[in-house]
Every structure is written in structure tokens, then in C-alpha cells.
C-alpha positions in Angstrom: 31.2 -26.3 30.1 29.5 -27.7 26.6 26.5 -25.4 25.6 24.2 -28.1 25.3 25.0 -29.1 29.2 24.2 -25.6 29.6 20.8 -26.0 27.7 20.2 -28.8 30.5 21.3 -26.9 33.3 18.6 -23.9 32.1 15.8 -26.0 31.9 16.5 -28.4 34.5 18.1 -26.7 37.4 17.5 -29.6 40.5 19.9 -31.9 37.7 23.6 -32.8 39.3 25.0 -29.7 39.9 29.2 -29.3 38.1 32.0 -29.2 40.6 33.1 -25.2 40.5 29.1 -24.3 41.8 29.9 -26.0 44.7 32.5 -24.0 45.4 32.7 -20.1 47.0 30.2 -17.9 45.0 32.0 -15.6 42.3 30.7 -12.7 40.0 28.5 -14.7 37.6 28.0 -18.2 39.1 24.7 -18.9 41.1 25.1 -19.6 45.1 23.5 -22.8 47.1 20.3 -21.1 48.0 19.1 -19.5 44.8 15.7 -20.5 43.7 14.7 -22.1 40.1 14.2 -18.6 38.5 17.6 -17.1 39.7 19.5 -20.4 38.6 18.0 -20.0 34.9 18.8 -16.0 35.3 22.5 -17.4 35.9 23.0 -19.9 33.6 21.6 -17.9 30.9 24.0 -14.9 31.1 26.7 -17.9 30.7 25.1 -19.0 27.8 26.6 -15.7 25.8 30.0 -16.5 26.4 29.5 -19.7 24.2 27.2 -18.9 21.7 29.5 -18.3 19.1 30.8 -21.8 19.6 30.1 -23.6 16.0 27.9 -26.4 18.2 24.9 -24.8 19.0 21.8 -25.3 17.8 18.8 -23.6 17.0 17.5 -24.1 20.5 20.3 -22.1 22.1 19.8 -19.1 19.7 15.9 -18.8 20.9 16.7 -19.1 24.2 19.3 -16.3 24.0 17.1 -14.0 21.4 14.6 -14.1 24.2 16.5 -13.4 26.8 17.9 -9.9 24.8 14.0 -9.5 23.5 13.0 -8.9 27.4 14.4 -5.1 26.8 16.8 -5.4 30.1 19.8 -3.6 30.6 23.0 -5.2 28.8 24.8 -5.2 31.7 22.1 -7.4 33.6 22.4 -9.6 30.2 26.3 -10.5 30.2 26.4 -10.4 33.7 26.7 -7.4 35.8 28.6 -4.2 35.8 31.7 -6.2 36.9 31.9 -7.0 33.0 33.4 -5.1 30.4 30.2 -4.1 28.1 32.4 -3.3 25.3 33.6 -6.9 25.1 30.2 -8.6 25.6 28.5 -6.3 22.8 31.3 -7.8 20.3 30.3 -11.4 21.3 27.0 -10.4 20.9 27.6 -9.2 17.3 29.9 -12.5 16.4 27.1 -15.0 17.5 24.2 -13.1 15.7 26.5 -13.5 12.9 27.7 -16.8 12.9 23.9 -18.1 13.8 21.5 -16.2 11.2 22.0 -18.8 8.6 20.3 -21.2 11.2 17.7 -18.4 12.1 14.0 -18.5 11.1 12.2 -15.9 9.6 10.3 -14.6 12.9 13.9 -15.3 14.8 15.6 -13.1 12.0 13.3 -10.3 12.9 13.9 -10.3 16.5 17.6 -10.2 16.0 17.4 -7.4 13.9 15.5 -5.6 16.4 18.3 -6.9 19.0 20.7 -5.6 17.2 19.2 -2.3 16.9 17.9 -2.1 20.4 21.5 -2.2 21.7 23.0 0.0 18.9 25.8 -2.8 17.2 27.9 -2.1 14.4 26.6 -1.4 10.9 28.3 -4.9 9.9 26.0 -6.5 11.9 22.9 -5.7 10.1 24.5 -5.5 6.8 25.1 -9.4 7.3 21.8 -9.8 7.7 20.3 -8.4 5.3 20.9 -10.6 2.6 18.9 -13.5 5.1 16.4 -11.0 4.9 15.6 -10.8 0.8 15.0 -14.3 0.7 12.1 -15.7 -0.4 10.4 -17.5 2.7 11.5 -13.9 5.0 9.9 -11.9 2.7 6.7 -14.1 2.7 6.7 -14.1 5.9 6.8 -10.6 6.8 4.0 -9.5 4.4 1.8 -11.8 6.5 2.9 -10.5 9.7 3.3 -6.6 9.2 3.3 -6.3 12.8 6.2 -8.1 13.7 7.8 -5.6 10.8 6.9 -3.1 12.7 8.0 -4.0 16.3 11.7 -4.7 14.2 11.9 -1.1 13.2 10.6 0.5 16.2 13.6 -0.8 17.4 16.0 1.2 15.0 14.0 4.8 16.3 15.9 7.3 17.6 15.3 10.8 19.3 15.7 13.4 17.2 18.8 14.8 16.0 20.1 11.3 16.8 22.3 9.8 13.9 21.5 6.1 12.7 24.1 3.7 12.0 24.8 3.1 7.8 23.1 -0.9 7.8 19.9 0.6 9.6 19.4 2.3 6.0 19.9 -0.5 4.0 17.3 -3.0 5.8 14.6 0.1 5.7 15.2 0.8 2.1 15.2 -2.6 1.3 11.7 -2.7 3.1 10.6 0.5 1.6 10.9 -1.4 -1.7 9.3 -4.5 -0.8 6.2 -2.9 0.5 6.2 -0.4 -2.4 6.1 -3.7 -4.6 3.8 -5.2 -3.1 1.7 -3.4 -0.8 -2.3 -5.3 -1.7 -0.3 -8.2 0.5 0.4 -5.9 3.3 -3.3 -4.2 3.2 -4.4 -2.0 6.1 -0.8 -3.0 7.9 0.8 -1.3 5.1 0.0 2.5 6.8 1.8 1.0 10.2 4.8 -0.3 8.2 5.4 3.4 6.5 4.8 5.2 9.2 7.6 3.1 11.4 10.5 3.0 8.6 10.1 6.8 8.3 10.3 7.3 12.0 13.6 4.5 11.6 15.5 5.7 8.1 13.9 9.5 8.0 14.0 11.3 4.4 16.7 8.4 3.3 14.2 5.8 3.2 12.6 6.7 -0.3 16.1 7.3 -1.7 16.8 4.2 -3.9 13.0 4.5 -5.0 12.4 6.5 -8.4 10.5 9.6 -7.8 7.2 8.3 -9.4 7.4 5.5 -7.4 8.0 7.0 -4.1 4.8 9.4 -4.8 2.7 6.1 -5.6 3.3 4.7 -2.3 2.8 7.4 -0.4 -0.7 7.8 -2.0 -1.5 4.2 -1.9 -0.7 3.8 1.6 -2.7 7.2 1.9 -6.0 5.3 0.2 -4.7 2.5 2.5 -5.6 4.5 5.7 -9.0 6.1 4.3 -7.7 8.9 2.4 -9.8 9.6 -0.8 -7.7 11.5 -3.2 -10.9 12.1 -5.8 -13.5 12.5 -2.9 -15.2 16.3 -2.1 -14.5 15.2 1.5 -11.0 12.9 1.1 -10.7 12.6 5.0 -14.3 11.5 5.7 -13.3 7.7 6.1 -10.1 8.0 7.9 -9.3 8.6 11.7 -7.3 11.2 13.4 -5.0 8.7 14.8 -3.9 7.3 11.4 -4.3 11.2 9.7 -1.9 12.5 12.4 0.2 9.3 11.7 0.1 10.1 8.1 1.1 13.3 8.6 4.3 12.7 10.8 5.9 9.9 8.5 5.2 12.2 5.5 7.2 15.2 7.7 9.9 12.5 8.3 10.3 11.7 4.7 10.4 14.9 3.4 7.5 14.5 1.0 6.8 17.7 -0.3 3.0 16.9 -1.8 1.4 20.2 -1.0 -2.1 19.1 -1.9 -1.4 15.9 0.1 0.1 18.0 3.3 -2.7 20.2 3.0 -5.6 18.1 3.5 -4.1 16.4 6.1 -3.4 19.0 8.3 -6.9 20.6 7.5 -8.9 17.6 8.5 -6.5 17.3 12.2 -7.0 21.1 12.5 -10.6 20.2 12.6 -10.3 17.2 15.0 -7.6 17.9 17.0 -9.6 17.0 19.8 -9.6 13.2 19.1 -5.3 13.2 18.8 -3.2 12.0 21.9 -1.5 14.5 23.7 2.0 12.8 23.1 1.4 13.0 19.2 1.0 16.3 19.3 4.5 17.7 19.1 5.5 15.2 16.2 2.6 16.7 14.3 4.2 20.3 15.0 7.4 19.2 13.6 5.8 18.0 10.8 4.3 21.3 9.5 5.5 23.6 7.1 4.9 21.5 3.9 1.3 22.0 2.9 -0.5 25.2 2.8 0.8 28.2 5.0 -2.7 29.2 6.1 -3.5 25.6 7.4 -0.3 25.0 8.7 -0.7 28.0 10.7 -4.0 27.1 12.2 -3.5 23.9 13.0 -0.2 24.9 14.8 -2.3 27.3 17.0 -4.5 24.8 18.1 -1.6 22.4 19.0 0.0 25.4 21.1 -3.2 25.9 22.6 -4.1 22.1 23.6 -0.6 21.6 24.8 -0.3 24.8 26.9 -4.2 22.9 28.7 -2.4 19.1 28.8 1.2 20.4 30.2 1.5 17.9 32.7 1.0 14.7 30.1 4.1 16.3 28.0 7.7 15.5 29.3 10.3 18.0 28.6 11.6 16.8 25.6 8.4 17.6 24.0 8.0 21.0 25.5 11.3 21.8 24.1 10.6 20.4 20.4 7.2 22.8 20.6 8.7 26.0 22.0 11.6 24.9 18.6 8.8 24.6 16.2 7.0 27.8 17.7 10.4 29.5 16.9 10.8 28.7 13.6 7.3 29.7 12.8 7.6 32.6 14.3 4.2 32.2 16.4 4.5 33.4 20.1 1.2 32.3 22.1 1.2 33.3 25.7 -0.4 30.4 27.6 1.8 28.0 25.8 4.9 30.0 27.0 3.9 30.6 30.3 2.9 26.6 31.2 6.3 25.3 29.3 8.4 27.9 31.4 6.9 26.5 34.7 7.4 22.9 33.3 10.5 23.4 32.1 11.9 24.9 35.4 10.4 21.9 37.3 12.2 19.4 35.3 15.4 21.2 33.9 17.8 19.1 36.3 16.4 15.7 34.1 16.9 17.0 30.8 19.3 16.1 28.8 22.2 18.6 27.8 21.3 18.6 24.5 18.0 19.4 25.3 19.0 22.2 27.3 20.8 23.5 24.5 18.1 23.6 22.0 15.5 25.0 24.6 17.7 28.2 25.2 18.1 28.5 21.5 14.3 28.4 20.8 14.0 30.8 23.8 16.2 33.1 21.8 14.0 32.4 18.7 11.2 33.7 20.5 13.1 36.6 22.7 11.8 35.7 25.5 13.4 37.2 28.1 12.2 35.1 31.0 15.4 36.0 33.5 14.3 32.9 36.3 13.6 30.0 33.4 17.2 30.9 31.9 19.2 31.1 35.3 17.7 27.7 36.0 18.7 26.0 32.5 22.2 27.6 33.1 22.1 26.2 36.1 21.5 22.8 35.1 23.6 23.1 32.5 26.2 24.1 34.5 27.3 20.8 36.5 27.0 18.7 32.4 29.8 21.2 30.7 31.8 18.1 29.9 28.7 16.2 27.9 28.0 19.3 25.5 29.1 18.3 21.8 30.3 21.1 19.6 26.7 21.9 18.1 24.6 22.1 21.4 27.7 24.3 22.2 26.9 26.7 19.6 23.4 26.2 20.2 23.2 27.3 23.5 25.7 30.0 23.2 23.8 31.9 20.5 20.7 31.7 22.7 22.5 33.5 25.0 23.3 35.8 22.6 20.1 36.6 21.4 18.2 37.3 24.6 21.4 39.4 26.0 21.8 36.7 28.7 24.8 36.2 30.6 25.0 33.7 33.2 28.3 34.4 35.2 29.1 31.0 37.0 27.7 29.2 33.5 30.3 31.2 31.7 33.4 30.5 34.1 32.5 26.6 34.2 32.5 27.3 30.1 35.8 28.7 29.4 38.2 25.6 31.1 36.2 23.3 28.5 36.4 25.6 25.5 40.0 26.4 25.8 40.9 22.5 26.4 39.0 21.8 22.7 39.7 25.3 20.8 42.0 23.0 18.6 39.3 20.5 18.2 36.3 23.1 17.1 35.4 23.5 13.3 36.5 26.9 12.2 32.5 27.5 11.7 31.8 26.8 15.4 34.9 28.7 16.7 33.4 32.0 15.0 30.5 31.5 16.5 31.6 31.3 20.1 34.2 34.4 19.5 30.9 36.5 18.6 29.3 35.1 21.4 31.8 35.6 24.0 32.2 39.4 22.7 29.2 40.2 24.2 29.9 39.1 27.8 32.6 41.5 30.0 32.8 37.7 32.6 35.8 36.3 30.4 39.2 37.6 30.4 40.4 39.6 27.4 43.6 36.5 27.6 40.7 34.0 26.6 39.3 36.3 24.0 42.5 36.5 22.2 43.4 32.7 22.3 40.3 32.1 21.0 40.7 34.4 18.2 44.0 33.5 17.4 43.2 29.6 17.1 40.3 31.0 14.7 42.9 32.8 12.7 45.5 30.1 12.2 42.6 27.7 10.6 41.3 30.5 8.4 41.7 28.7 5.3 38.4 26.5 6.3 36.4 30.0 7.3 33.2 31.1 5.2 32.9 34.9 4.9 29.6 34.5 7.3 32.1 33.6 9.9 34.4 36.4 8.5 32.3 39.0 9.5 31.3 37.6 12.7 34.7 37.3 13.9 34.9 41.2 12.4 31.7 42.1 14.5 33.2 40.7 17.4 36.7 42.7 17.4 34.5 45.9 17.2 32.7 45.3 20.4 35.9 44.6 22.2 37.6 47.4 20.5 38.6 50.0 23.0 39.4 47.2 25.7 42.4 45.1 23.5 45.2 47.3 22.5 44.8 47.8 19.0 48.6 46.2 18.4 47.4 42.8 19.1 44.7 42.9 17.0 46.9 43.6 13.9 47.6 39.9 13.4 44.2 38.4 13.0 42.8 41.6 11.2 45.7 41.3 8.7 44.4 37.3 8.5 40.9 37.9 8.0 41.7 40.5 5.5 43.9 38.0 3.4 41.3 35.3 3.7 39.1 37.9 2.0 41.3 38.3 -0.8 41.3 34.9 -1.8 39.6 33.8 -5.2 37.3 31.2 -3.4 36.7 33.6 -0.3 35.9 36.3 -2.6 32.9 34.5 -4.7 31.1 33.9 -1.7 30.9 37.2 -0.5 27.3 38.7 -0.1 26.5 42.5 -0.6 25.4 42.6 3.3 28.1 40.7 4.4 30.4 43.4 2.7 28.7 46.0 4.2 29.0 44.7 7.6 33.1 43.7 6.9 33.5 46.9 5.6 31.9 49.2 8.2 33.8 47.1 10.6 37.1 48.1 9.5 36.2 51.3 9.1 35.6 51.1 12.9 38.7 49.2 13.9 40.4 51.9 11.7 42.5 49.4 9.6 42.9 50.2 5.9 43.9 47.4 3.4 43.4 48.4 0.3 43.1 44.4 -1.1 40.2 44.0 1.2 38.6 47.2 0.1 39.0 46.1 -3.1 37.3 42.9 -2.5 34.0 44.0 -0.8 33.8 47.5 -3.0 33.6 44.9 -6.0 31.0 42.7 -4.4 29.1 46.0 -3.5 29.1 47.1 -7.5 27.8 43.3 -8.5 31.2 41.9 -9.8 32.7 39.9 -6.9 34.1 37.2 -8.9 36.0 39.8 -10.7 37.6 42.3 -8.1 38.7 45.8 -9.3 42.3 46.0 -7.8 42.9 50.0 -8.5 43.1 53.0 -6.2 43.6 56.5 -6.5 45.7 58.4 -3.9 43.5 60.7 -2.6 39.8 62.4 -3.7 41.5 65.3 -5.4 43.0 62.5 -8.0 40.6 63.0 -10.9 40.4 67.1 -10.9 42.5 67.7 -13.8 42.1 64.1 -15.4 38.8 62.5 -17.0 37.1 59.7 -15.0 38.4 56.5 -17.0 35.7 54.4 -18.4 35.1 51.3 -16.5 34.6 48.5 -19.4 34.0 45.9 -16.6 31.0 48.2 -14.7 27.9 47.5 -15.1 25.2 50.0 -14.0 22.3 47.0 -14.6 23.9 44.9 -11.8 25.5 47.7 -9.3 21.5 49.4 -9.2 20.3 45.7 -8.9 22.6 45.3 -5.7 22.2 48.5 -3.8 18.5 49.0 -4.7 17.2 45.0 -4.1 19.7 43.4 -1.9 20.9 46.5 0.2 18.2 48.8 1.8 19.0 52.8 2.6 20.5 52.1 6.0 23.0 49.7 4.2 23.8 52.0 1.7 24.3 54.9 4.3 26.9 52.7 5.9 28.4 51.9 2.8 29.1 56.0 2.3 30.2 56.2 6.0 32.8 53.2 5.7 34.3 54.9 2.5 34.8 58.3 4.3 36.3 57.1 7.5 38.7 54.9 5.3 39.6 57.7 3.1 38.7 55.3 0.1 39.2 56.7 -3.5 39.2 55.4 -6.9 37.1 55.5 -10.4 34.4 52.5 -8.8 34.6 53.8 -5.8 33.6 57.3 -7.5 31.1 55.4 -9.6 29.7 53.6 -6.3 28.8 56.8 -4.1 27.3 58.5 -6.8 24.9 55.8 -7.4 24.3 55.1 -3.6 23.7 59.1 -3.8 21.4 58.8 -6.5 19.6 56.2 -4.7 19.0 58.0 -1.4 18.3 61.6 -2.6 14.9 60.8 -3.4 14.5 59.5 0.1 16.3 62.0 2.5 12.4 62.6 3.8 12.6 58.5 5.1 15.9 59.1 6.4 17.1 59.2 10.2 19.1 62.6 11.3 22.6 61.0 11.8 22.3 59.4 8.0 20.8 62.4 6.2 24.1 64.2 7.6 26.4 61.7 6.2 24.7 61.7 2.8 25.5 65.4 2.8 28.9 65.4 3.9 29.8 62.6 1.1 28.8 65.5 -1.9 31.2 67.5 -0.1 33.9 64.6 0.6 33.5 63.6 -3.3 32.6 66.5 -4.8 29.6 64.6 -7.0 27.9 66.5 -10.1 24.8 64.7 -10.9 22.6 65.5 -14.3 19.0 65.8 -13.6 17.3 64.0 -16.8 13.9 63.9 -16.5 12.0 62.5 -13.6 15.8 60.4 -12.5 18.9 61.4 -11.8 22.7 60.9 -13.5 26.4 61.2 -12.8 27.8 64.3 -14.6 30.9 64.2 -16.8 34.1 64.5 -15.3 35.3 67.7 -16.2 32.0 69.0 -13.5 33.8 67.7 -10.7 34.7 71.3 -9.4 32.1 72.8 -11.1 33.5 72.8 -14.7 30.1 72.5 -17.2 31.8 74.0 -20.0 31.8 70.1 -21.4 28.2 69.8 -21.0 25.6 70.4 -23.5 23.8 73.8 -23.2 21.0 74.0 -20.9 21.6 71.3 -18.9 20.2 71.3 -15.3 23.0 70.2 -13.2 21.9 69.1 -9.4 25.4 70.7 -7.3 26.7 70.3 -3.8 25.2 73.0 -2.8 21.8 71.8 -3.6 21.9 68.6 -2.2 23.0 70.2 1.0 19.9 72.3 1.2 18.1 69.5 0.4 19.3 67.8 3.4 19.2 70.6 5.5 15.6 70.7 4.6 15.0 67.1 5.4 16.5 67.6 8.9 13.9 70.2 9.9 11.9 67.4 10.7 14.2 66.2 13.5 14.9 69.6 15.0 13.7 68.2 18.4 15.9 65.1 18.2 19.1 67.6 17.0 18.6 69.8 19.6 18.3 67.1 22.5 21.2 64.9 21.2 24.7 66.1 21.1 26.4 63.2 19.7 24.0 64.0 16.5 24.3 67.4 16.5 28.5 67.2 16.8 28.2 65.8 13.1 25.8 68.9 12.3 28.4 71.3 13.5 30.8 69.7 11.2 28.7 69.5 8.1 28.5 73.1 9.0 31.8 73.7 9.4 32.6 72.1 5.5 29.8 74.2 4.4 31.5 77.6 5.9 35.2 76.5 4.3 33.8 76.1 0.7 34.3 72.5 0.5 30.5 72.4 -1.0 32.0 74.8 -3.7 32.2 78.7 -3.7 29.1 79.4 -1.7 28.4 79.6 2.2 25.3 79.1 4.2 23.9 82.2 4.1 24.2 82.2 0.1 22.7 78.9 -0.1 19.9 78.6 2.3 17.1 81.2 2.6 16.6 83.1 5.6 14.0 80.8 7.2 16.3 78.0 6.4 19.6 79.5 7.7 17.8 80.4 10.9 16.9 77.0 11.7 20.1 75.8 11.0 22.2 78.9 12.8 20.3 78.3 16.0 21.5 74.6 15.8 25.1 75.0 15.2 25.0 77.9 18.3 23.6 74.7 20.4 26.3 74.1 23.7 26.6 71.0 25.7 24.4 72.4 28.2 21.9 74.0 26.6 21.5 69.7 24.6 21.4 68.6 28.0 18.7 71.1 29.2 16.5 70.1 25.7 17.1 66.6 26.9 16.0 66.4 30.3 13.1 68.8 29.7 12.1 66.4 26.5 12.3 63.3 29.7 9.5 64.9 31.4 12.0 66.4 34.1 10.7 69.7 36.1 12.4 72.9 35.9 13.9 72.5 39.7 15.6 69.3 38.6 17.5 71.7 35.8 18.2 74.4 37.6 19.6 71.8 40.5 22.1 70.1 38.2 23.1 73.6 36.6 23.9 74.5 40.1 25.8 71.3 41.2 27.5 71.9 37.6 28.4 75.7 38.5 29.5 74.6 42.2 31.8 71.5 40.4 33.2 74.3 37.9 34.2 76.9 40.5 35.9 74.1 43.0 38.3 73.9 39.8 39.3 77.4 39.3 42.0 78.4 40.6 42.7 81.1 43.0 43.1 83.9 40.7 39.5 83.5 39.2 41.0 81.3 35.7 39.7 77.5 35.0 41.6 74.5 35.6 41.8 72.9 32.4 41.2 69.0 32.3 41.5 69.1 28.5 43.7 67.1 25.8 45.8 69.5 23.8 47.0 68.9 20.6 50.1 70.3 19.2 50.9 71.2 16.0 53.4 73.5 14.5 51.4 76.0 13.6 47.9 75.7 15.7 46.7 74.2 19.2 43.7 72.0 19.0 41.8 71.8 22.8 39.4 69.4 23.1 36.9 69.5 26.1 38.4 72.9 27.7 36.7 76.2 28.8 37.2 79.7 28.0 36.2 81.6 30.9 32.9 80.0 32.4 32.2 78.7 29.3 32.5 74.7 28.2 33.9 74.7 24.7 34.0 71.3 22.9 36.7 72.0 20.1 39.2 75.3 20.5 41.2 76.0 17.7 44.3 78.9 18.2 47.8 80.2 16.9 51.0 78.4 17.9 52.6 81.0 19.6 
């Protein structure tokens, strides 16, 4: 059939039928008993196949465009589900490109909207752009802004959905035309700018100069009734127009604080006049004006949304929760109504919205187990639809909430196992960090993810390396250390690369160094990078190390020309807090790291922490005191501050110092630390895990690690009595003190003590000696027993000579 014959059959279905229509009905062919309307629909579907034919006329194009402009599904247009949609989409693209030169301006706008609605290839839109730039089409658009808005609405995309490159060429063309001829558009300029912002986002004004773009926005706001120079700028503005303009400014990323503040203040006063469906878009546009006005407006949006939750869909509710999470605003009424709404519509939400909902709840720390299980149950059948970004957001939200759904994790494991080699390095690091918290996964699955990340570690930033280190610390004890050597060595080698070491931040360096200490993995090149970052020279690493802490006993400390005291102080006191500093000291001690750079770093940290001893926790104070014994730091008191002493003062040799120089010796620091621990006495006498380092500190002082004086010689009688009482406490006494502080009565304590005594008697041999279940470490000259008993008394550590 020729297109002209199809047109005649479409307009006059009573005309003579063709022979093939008398045969048995087939897919796409009308039957004998169909009415006039059915025959027109069937013939219109057949017209799509012949439109690329060179002889088609404007009337044929008009019929095709009218059919597609009705908004029906593409399968209904091209002939039912039996047809190949991809083939018909290609035919439609060819038809629109070949017929664009014969279209009227109205048909051209309609064809562009059809191409945008069916998401045709960007080449279609690029081929139509020259026709839109013709003078007749430009004049038509100026006098019919409503048709331009209708065309741009076809390009509207969901939040987070990517647009085709051909769309941006069209929206940037109309943005340029609007800036040049805004007076011709009149009041329709507001609707056109809002439609452009909704279609193209922040790329709409990219081709305009900054001054021209700012002038365009101000002129459009003036057309909408905003008077920038008046005392009441928004007096003539309607709330709906103000809401549309604020949403458009948010999508355009226009950072005019004054303009955004005017609109947000006006909307906060007239929020009741704004449509409920516009509230989620308004909330997303906040953050570019005055923070106080934005907070007032966001709080009003939350309160009104909580009262009108039945008028919002699930996607809008997720968007509101995400904005509240970004602005750290928790509203109980909104949270309660949003939780009920999400539970009712969880099964109908797209999988991307489910991931955003869990991530927003994690940011708000809303631990609603019922809601989280409902969202996890809704995601489980759709795990194959999760893309990489949705999967990472979903798992990070679960990690923040510490919520594990075993059924969902079991469904995600095979999906991640299949796609682990196609995931990005950053996504793999986030997944490894998330699954390290869940015990429902096997160690084999975790190791497979770890090996996949280690194999592509060259693309991994320092933040991802830190996440993997922390994940390995969480899995420590469940995975043999031998299996961790290769991944940890790969991570350490990646840290030593010049491109990576220059990007490591001080916080990342502290976390990575602490992870290496917990893993007991002493890698000197990686430690060189991390310590260099902590002194403020990550781009110029110091690779020198000393064999032990006694290396500089008989030799002078070398002068570090590259050590900048100001930069080191700015890192320690600016980028880090006291907890980070204590973590650095503990990690350096555990890894047994010694060098001139480490010596200066430890001294600088101790100088910062000594005035803050009363603000530290008990365990942190003990770590600071032990570091003075491990590194034998000499400190000079100069005025109100402290400074590092000379190299000959390390073991108390002060002969090289000027006469009368006040010294702050390690023994004096120990006395200060014990004095600061007096405020932690109730905690120390009831916490066995903190009391053990305290006892170790006392033992180090008694063995003359801090100098030639013992505890009784360093401390005054009252302070020594306090220390001596605490170091004499046993595990049983600590447990009794802990239970007493928790409010348990004496009967419960006595009952527990009786049960322990019975258990101890049951473990005794017939001759009365105790059955020892302790661990014994045998050395040539002495034996160390851990966790044994001496007669009826439990002993933590017992050292005795070998027989």
C-alpha cells in the first residue's frame, strides 16, 4: 500500500477494502466486524511503517504526530506487544528526521516533544535543532510560550535520572532566546524558565556569560512580580509563582543569596497557599539562601507535609526524608506519618527510591525496625534491578542503622558475587565495609570481595583504603591472619604510591595507622607515608627508621631540615582532636616505630596533651603516661609552654643544658597523669579492661622505665595510697564493684560469689590443688602463666623461674 491509499482508508474506512483485509485476521490487521474507530486505529498503526517513504506528505506527518502526541504507550502505537519496540523506535526516529524539513513550527515542537517523551536517540534532537533556530520557528515560539512549555515538559526527568545530550542543546538554545527576547515572551517567561530548569537542570545557563545569566534570572523574577528595590519585594507576587521560581533557582544552582532569601522568607509566610505536591520540590531547592530562613521554611514544609501525607506519593515522602537528613532536621510528626506512608506503599516504590529511603533513615538515625524490615522485604524481589549506586546507598544506610536483614543479605550475596568484577573500586570498598558488620555472610564471600578490590587497587582513593582497613579490623579473629597478608600488603603498597600519598588526609592517616596496629602488621614504607602525613609533609615522605628506641641514647638527635614545626602543629591542633592524638601514640607504641621524625611527632603530641589531661578519658591518660616511658621524652618548661629538650637529655643527662633550665621529666609527667586519674577512680575500680593497663603502667614505673625513682618516691603519700589500692584490686573485686554500681543488691553479689566458689571447688583435684586451665608460655629462664590460680586466688599473670 502507498501512504496515500493508507490515508484514504484512514479517513474513509467504508471505502473498498483491499484483498488482504478479507483474509483471516492477523496481528495488526483489522477484522470485518470492527467499527470505524477500530479501523482508524489499526490503519494508523500501519502508517508508522511507511512514513520513512520519501513520498509521504505533510498530512501524513500530521496524522502520525497526532497519534503519538496522545501519550499512549509505544506498544499500542506500533501494533501491540508482538512487535519489536526497538525496531519501531528506530523507524520513528528515521521518520521524524526525514520529515523535519516539511514540518510547520507547531509540528516541529510537537515532534521534539514526541522524541523527548519516547526517549529517542540524541541524534534525532540534534537534527531538529537547526530547524528550531529558523526565524519562523523562533517567531512562533515567542508568541506561543505555552507550546514551548508543553514541549519542554516532555524532557522532564525524575530526580537522579540522566538526560540525553541532545536535550541540553535544545534547552540551551531556548535559554539563549529567552535571554535575548524576554520582553516578547512577557509573563510567559516565568513558565518557560521553570520548564527549562526542570528539563535541563544546572546545564541550562552554561552557554551564557555569568552577567547575562544573572540578568536573565532577575528579569524573569521581575516578570513574576518580584520588585528587588522595593521595601516589600514580594508584595505583588503569588505564592505559586514564588514556589516555581525558588524551585527553578534550585535546579539551576543559582547562588544569589539575596534572591533566594527573599523567596524563602515570602514562602515561609505564605506556605498555606502553596500546593502540597510542590512541597518536596521546594525542600530540595533550599540551602542557597540565609540558613535561618531556610530552616524556618523547611520546618514549615515538614509540619504541613505531616498533616497532608495522604496527598503525597511514596517518592515525594522519600525526597522529604532525604532533605531532612541533609539538613539534620528531625521532626517526630513527619517521621511518624512518613513511616506509616512508606510501610503502606513500600511494595510499589521503585528500587532506587527504596535505597534512598534507607539511606535517609540512616542519616536521621531512625531505627524503626518494622519500617526497615518492610523496606528490605520490598527490595528482596527486586535485587536484580539494583544498580551500583542504589546498592551502595542501601548498604550504607543499613550500616548507619546497624540493621541486618538476613533474608535480604542472602538475596544480595549471589547478585554481588556475579557483578563484583564490574563494580567500581569505591563501590567495592563500601560493600566490604558494610558486609564486615554482618555475621550472616560467609568468610569466603568476604574474602572474594576483598581479593576483587585488591586486584584493582590502583584506582582506589585513600578513603576507600581506610574503609577496607577498618573492615579488616572488624573481621579480625574470624579470618586467619595468613589469608590477610596479601590484601594488607597490597593496601600498604598502594599507600606508598606517590599519587596516593599526596592525597591522604590526617584523619585517614590516623585511622589507617590504628588499623595496622590492630592487625599487628608492621609495614615500614606505609608507616613512613602515614607519619609524614601527620607532620604535614605527605607529598615529601621521610623513609628513615631507627632500629629501636635506644638508638639515640648515645648519639645526638639528627636535625630534620624538612621538619616544619608550624605545619606539624597545624595538623595536630587543627585537623585532629585529642582522641586522634592518643590513637596515634598508641599505634606507634604497638607497632614499635622509632625514628627521628617519630620522636619529634610523639614529643609534639605529648606537649599538646599534657595541658589537657583532665579532659581525657582514663584509658587515654594511661596511654599518654606510658608513651613517656617508651620514648623517654625530655621536656623543657619555657614560660607558659613546653618544648622538646636536647638529645643528651634523653636519659637524664642535663649537663649540656643551660644552668637553671627547668625540666619536665617523665617522672613529673607520670605524677600529673596519676593525679588526673583520681577523678576516674569509680570507673577504674569497676572496669577490669582499663585497670590492666593501669597495673602495667605501675609495673613499668617500678621497674625504673621512667627513671631511677619508684612509685613511692615519685608520688606523695596520699596519691601513692590511691595508686597502691587500685593496683592491688583483683578481677573478682572489680566485678563486685561493677555490679554494686549497677544497682544490684548484696544478695545477688553474694550469690554470684557462691556460684564462683562452687565452680572453683568443682575444678579442684582430690588433694585440694586447683585444676589450672591457664595458658603457659615457656621460656628458657622463666615461665609466664595467664589466667591461672594460686591456691584459691585467681591470678591474671604469674611469672616464675623455670626449673
